[in-house]
C-alpha positions, 0 to 999 in steps of 0.5 A: 438636912441640907443645912448640914452639908459643908460648902466646897472650897474655893479650889474645888469651885474654880476646878469645877468652873474650868471643868464645866466652862460655867460659873458657880458664883457670880460677882456680888454673890455670897456662898450661902446665896449662890450655893445653898444646899438643895439648889439647882446650882449646888446640885450641878457643882456637886455632880461636877466635883464627883465627875472630876474626882472620878477622873472625867476630863469632860462633863458627862452626857448626863450632866450636860443634859441636866445642868448645861442649859440651866447654868448657861441661861443663869449666866446669860441672864445675870448680865446687865444687857444679855448679848451674843458673841458678836455683841448683839443685845437681846430685846425684851421679848427674846429675854422673856423667851430665855427666862421663861425656859429657865424658870421651867428648868428650875421648877423641873430641877426642884421637882426631880432633884432628889437624886443629888445630895439631900434633895429631899429637903424642904427646897425640893418639897416646895419646888414639887408643889409649885411646879405641879402644873408646868403647862401654865408657865405662859408669858402671863406668868413671867414678870414684864416690869422691865420690859420698858427698859429693853424697848428701843423707844421707837414704838408706842407701848400700850399697857392697856391693850395687851390683854385685849389682843389675846384671842378669846378662844385660847383659854377655852381651848387650853382647858379642853387640851388639859383634859385631853393631856391628862390621858396622854401624860403617862405615855409622854414622860418627856413632856416636862422637857418640851417648851415653846414660845411665840414670837411674831414673824420678823420679831427676831426668833432666830436671835432668840434661838441663837441665845440658847446656843450662847447659853449651852457651852458644853451641850450640843444644839440641834436646829431643825427647820422645814426647808433646806434653804432655811438651813443655809439661812441659819448657818449664815446667821450662826457665822454672822453672830460669831458662832462659826467655830461651833458649827458642826456636821450631824453627829450620829451613833456614839459620836460625842463632842463637849465643845457645844457643837451646833448642827442645822438640819430639816425635819425630814432628815430628823425623821430618817435618822430618828434613833441614830442621832448622837446623845451629844445634842442636849438641846433640840430647837424646832423652828416653826414648830407648827410644821413639826406636828405631823404624825412621823415628826411628833412621834420622833420627838416623843420618842427621843427622851434625852434633850430639852426640846424648845419650839419656836413659832409665829402662829402658835396661838392660832393652833394652840391645841395642836402645839401644846399637845407636843410642847406642853409649856409655853414660856413667852408670847409676843404676837403680831399685834404686840410686836407692831405696837412696840415698833419691833416690826414694821406697821401693817396697812391693809387694802381690800379690793373686791374681786371680779364677777367671776371670782365671786364664786369662791364660795363654791370652792370646798374646804379641805380639813388637814392635820393642823387646820382647814384650807380651800381645795387648792386645784379647784381654787387654781382652776377658778383663779387662773384666767387670763383677763383676771391675771392681767387685771391683777398686773395692771392693778399692781402697776398702777398703784404699786409700781416699783414697790417690791412685793410678794404675790401668793398664787393658788398653784404652780401653773397659776403662779407662772401665768401671773408672773408672765402677766406682770412681765407683759405689763413691764415689771420685773417679776419672777415666779418660783415654786417647789419645782424650781431648782435649788440653784436657780431658786437661790439665784432668784432670791439673791436678785430679788434682794439686790433689786433686780426683781421687784415681784415674786409670784409663788405658791406657798413656797415663801410663806414660812421661813424666808426673810426679806426685809425689802418686801413690802407688798403682800398680795393675797391673790389666792385667798386662804381659809387658814389663819396660820397660813395667812399670818405666815404670808403676812410675816414676809413683809413685817421686817423693818427696812430703810425707806420702808414705812409700813408693810401693805397687805392686799386682800381680794375680798369685799370691803365689808367682809366680816370675820365669820367669812371663810376667807381670812383677812388682816382684820379677822387675823387681828380681830379688829372692828373697823376697816379703813382702806389704806390705813394702818391696822396695827402699829405706830404711825411713822411719818416721813418714812418711805412711800405713803399710801392713800388712805380713804376717808370712810370706814366699815365695820367688819366685826361680826359681833352685833354689840361691837358693830353697834358701837362702830355705828355710834362712834363713826357714824358720819364716816361709814361707807353706807353703800357697802353695808348690808341692806338692813344695816343701811336702813339702821344707818339711815335712821340713826343719821336722820335722828342725829344729823345737825344743820351743818351735816345735812348735805353731807348726810344726804350725799352719803346716800347718793347710791340709793336709786329707789329712795327707800333709804332717803325716805327712811332718813327724812322720816326719822328726821321728822319724827326724832331730830331735835332741831325744829328747823331740820324737822321742817326741812325734812318735811319740805323734802318729803313734800318735794319727793311726791312720795305718797306713803312718806307724805302720809307717815309725815302727816301722822308724825306731825300731829305730835308736834308743838302747835307753832311747829305743827302750823308751819309743817301744815303750811309746807304740806298744803303748799306741796299739794297746791303746786303738784299732784301727790298721791290719789285724789281721795288721798289728797282729800284726806290729807288736807282735811286732816291737816285742817283739823291740826290747825282748826283754830286758824280757820275758825278765826278767819271765819269769825272775822269774815262772818260774825254768824260763824261763832253762833253756828260753831257754838251750837255745833260744839254744845249740842249732842245726839240728834241736835248735833247732827242737825246743827252740823247739817245747818252749818253745811247748809250755811257754808254753801251760800258763802264763797269758797274760801269761807266755806272751806274755813267753816268746814275746817273749824267744824268738829263733829262728835257723833257719826251722823254729824261726821257723815254730813261734814264728810260729805261736804268736805268731799264735794268741796275737794274735787280739786285738792290743789284749789282747796289747799290754796284756799286753806293756805290763805287763812294762815298769818303772813308773818314778816309782811304784815309787821313790815306793813304795820311799821310803814303805817305807823311811820306815815301816821307819825310823819303826818302828825308832825306836819299838822295834817288831819286824819283824812290826810293820814288815810290819803298818805297811807293809800298813796303808800300802798299804791307806790308798793303795788296793789294788794291783790297782786301781792297776794297772788304772788304769795299764795297762787303758786300753782298757776292752774286757772282751772283749779281756782274759783272765779274771782266773782265769788269773792265779793267785797265785805264791809270793812268792819267784818274784815278788819285785821287784828294785830296778830292775824291778817286773816282779812282778804287782801284781794280787794283794796280797802275803802278809805273815806275821802278827805273833805277838802278833796270831795269839794274839788270836782276833778278829784271826785270824777277821777276813777278808782283802779278796780281790784282785778286791774293792775294799778298804773300809778306804780308804773307811772312813778317808777317810770318817772324815776329817771327824771326825778333823779337828776332835776335841773337847777331851776327845779332845785331852787323852786323846790327849796322855795317851797320847802321854806314856805309850808301851807296848810294841808287841806288848802294844799290838797284843795288847791292841787286838785283845783289845779289838775287840768285835763291830761296833756301830752307833756309829763308831770314831774310829780314824783320829783316835787314829792321827793324834794319837798320835805313837808308831807303837804307838798308830798300829798300834793304831788301824789294827788297830781300824779294820781290824777294824771293818766298820761304820766307814762310819757315822762320817760320821753320828756327832755330835761328842759321841758320838765324844768318849764313844767315845774316852774309852770306848776309852782306858780299857781301854788305860790299864789295860792299860798300868798293868798292864804297867808 
C-alpha cells in the first residue's frame, strides 16, 4: 500500500526541484501532507527522481506533458495573490480559469495514475469515482467564496442575479450533447485533456492565457489564433508581461526545448503543419475557440493526443453544443453580464433607431446556415443596404449624436464599407474603411492611427469583429444586422474595454424600438435576455456617474421580451412609462384598459397625453369606458363619462349608459345629469337612439321624476299607485289612463309622469312606449325637461341660508310676518328673477325650436309647488306670489304699482346696480342724516305706510334709495328705501345725477320721514 512507501530524503527533493524547476513542498507544509503516497505531486517527484537516476539532464517530454502544467498551477495558486512575471495580479475570474483547469488535471491524474508507484491504492480508486464525468466541471462546481476579495471594488456584485443570467437553453443542449458524446467517446481518447473557459470580451482572456504560460516553466506553450494581426498582438503582450525571453519560433519535427518556449501562430499554420509539430509543446491554447470548430481544424486537434488543449472564447454559451464537442470540460464561465455588473468591463448602453422604409425589407433577406450558426445572406444584405441616401443618413445621424466619439461601424460587405466611409468623410468626419482586402501594412497603419486619435470611425465588414482590441472604441453601430448571437457579441466586445474618459460602451441597433427577442435580428436586449428597452439607458453594468460623455436617456420604456408572462409583469411595473405608440395594436388596447382602471386624479392628463397618436379614437374610447366601468374613484368615473359625452361617440355613449346602471344611486343620478346635459347640448347618434337613451336614463332616476310629478299634481300619486298595484288588462287600462292624463298637462309634467311610470305587461309597455315616442320628437327638448327635475344642490342651500338670515334680522328689528315676506321678496329681486337663473342653468342648448312655448307652463297654486328642503322640484320660471302686508295695502300708490311679469326682466336689479356708484361715496349731509335716522328707529308698519304715502309720481331726479338702505342699520329703513326704489320706475337716471343734487334729494326725503316719526312718538 501507499502508506508503506518511504518518503524521499531532503537531498532528493532538492535535486528534483532543481531538475524540474518546480517546488514539491511549500512553506508551511509537512512531508506527510505534501507528498502523501499516491498523490499527483508524489508521483511527479518519484518520476523526476527516476529520470535523474537514469542520467537525464532535462525532464522528458512524457514527464512534462503529465506534470509540468499541474505542478505549475499548484505553485501559482498557492500564492496569496497570483501574479505574472511583471507583477500583474490575476483577477477572480482569471484565477477561476486556472483553478478549474487544475481541478480537472488532478482528477485525470487520480484516475489514470496507476502506472506510478502504487497508484492502485484507495486514493486512485476514489479519484476515479469522483472524476467519472469530467464534462460537469463547470464554473458552477468551482468554489467562488473568495471572489469578493479579488474584486477591485468599483463594480456592483449582485449575488442573486448570477443564476438568472444563465441562458435557459444551456442545460437542455448540454443534456443532448452528453447523449451524442457517448457515441464519439471511443473515437476521441484525448477528450479528457481538452478544457475550455468562457470570459467576456474585454475581461482579460489574454492575461488568463499568460497565467498558463507562467505555470508551465519546462513545457512548451503553443498559442493558436485565427488572424495574423492577433499573432502580433499576442507577441506584444508576451513582451510587455515579462516573457520576452521565452518567445520562440515554431518548433517542428524532433526539435526539443525544456525552457518552456512560447510560440504564437494561426489556425491555418496549425492545419498545414499537422503531424509535423514538435512534441515539446505540452500546452496548446486555442484563442477564440469557436473559430477552431471547422472540420479541418477540429480534426487536427483531435489527431494530436499529446498536449493539453485549453480553449478560450467569449461566446461559448451561444454555441455550447459545438464547443463541447471539441472541448468537453468547461472550467470557468464569466459572461458579459457578470463582467459588466462587477465593473470588469465598461457598462453598455443601447439605442434603437428605426430603419428607413427601404431597409424594412430586411425580412426578405434569406438566412444561410453555416457550420456553427445561422446568418443573413451577406450578398443580398449588402445589395439592400448599400444605398447612397441611406449611407448619407447614417453619416448625418452619427455626426448629430456622436460627433467626435470614436466608434466602429459594421457594414454588410467590402464595397458597402467603403461607400459608408466615404459618406462619413463627406460629412466632415475622420473615417476609414478596412476589410480583408486591405494590405497588412496599411491595416496596421490605419489601426495605429485610430489608437492615436487621427481616425474616429472605422467602417469594416467582419474584419474587426474578433480579436481586435481598442479601449478607445466607444460606439458600436450595427449598420448591417446579424442573426448570429456569436457574431453580435463579438462586435459588442470591441467597445467593452475600459478606458479613461469612457463612461460606457454605446450599442446602436437599427431595429424598431419594440422588436422582440424572437425576431431574427439580434439586439443587445435579446443577447442579454432583458425584458425592457429604454433608449440610451444602461442595459447591463453599474452606473458610473461623472465619467465621460453622457447619453440622453429616454423617459419611456418598451417591453421587448416575447414571454407573455414577463410582458405582463412589465405592464404591471412600468404602466405609466410605456411608449404606447410603439406597441402592437392588441397591446395598445391592453394598456388603455389597464390605464383606465388604475389612473389616479393627478395622472389623468398624463394618461390621455400618452394616447396622443390615437387618431381614430378607439384607444381613448377603451380608456374612458374602462375608467367608467372599473376605476375606483367616483370623480374619475364621472369625468370619464363627461368626456364620453363630449366625444359624441354613439357606441361609447350607449355602452356608458349600460355601465351606469350598476352604479350607486347618488352617483347614477350625477351620471344621468351629465348624459342628459350632453343630449340637450348636442346631437348624439340617431333620433331613435337618443330617444331610447333618454327613457333608459329616466328609468334609472325614476324616483326623482316621480317626486316632482307628485309635488306638481296630487293626482299623480293615485295614478301611479293604480298602475303599480294592478295587473293584466287593468294594468294596461291604468297605463292608458296615465298616458291620457299626461297629455292634458304641460310638457315638463307630462315627461315626469311618463318617466315615473313602470309597466309590468307588454300591453302597458306598448302604451307607454308610444306616448314616450311621441314626446321624444325633439330629444334635446325632452332631455332639458327631464334635467330640470333634478335638485339644484348648492344653489338651493345658499338661497335657504339667505332666507333664514333675512328672517332672523327682521325678527330682531321687531317686524311682523308681512315685513319678513317683503324683505325676502326684495332679496330675490336684488339677485335677479328666478326665471333668469333657471334659464342660465338649464337652457344651455339655445335652440328655441326645441323648446315648448312658455304659455304651456301655467302658474300653479303655491300649495302644490311648495319645495321641500331636500328637493327643489317646483318650477322656478314663475315668481312666488307673496301676500302684501296690510299697511302696504292701504296705501294707494303701492297697490297701483305694477308687478314685473314672469317673462320680463326685472328692472329693479338694474336700477340698484346703476345706483351703486352714487351710494358708494355719499356726501357729508347724507351721512349726517343717515346717522340721525339710525338713532331714531320707527315701527316697521308705520315706516312702510309712510314710505308708500310719500311715493310721488316719477320725476327726472334720482332717488338715492340704495344709499339710504345701505347706511341705515335697521331693517325698517332698509324696507322703506327698497319700497321707494320699487315704486320709482326712473331709477336709471341716478347714473347721470351729480352729488349735489343727490344730497338735496336725500334731505328732501328725510324731512317728511322725520316729521312722521315725531308724530308717531
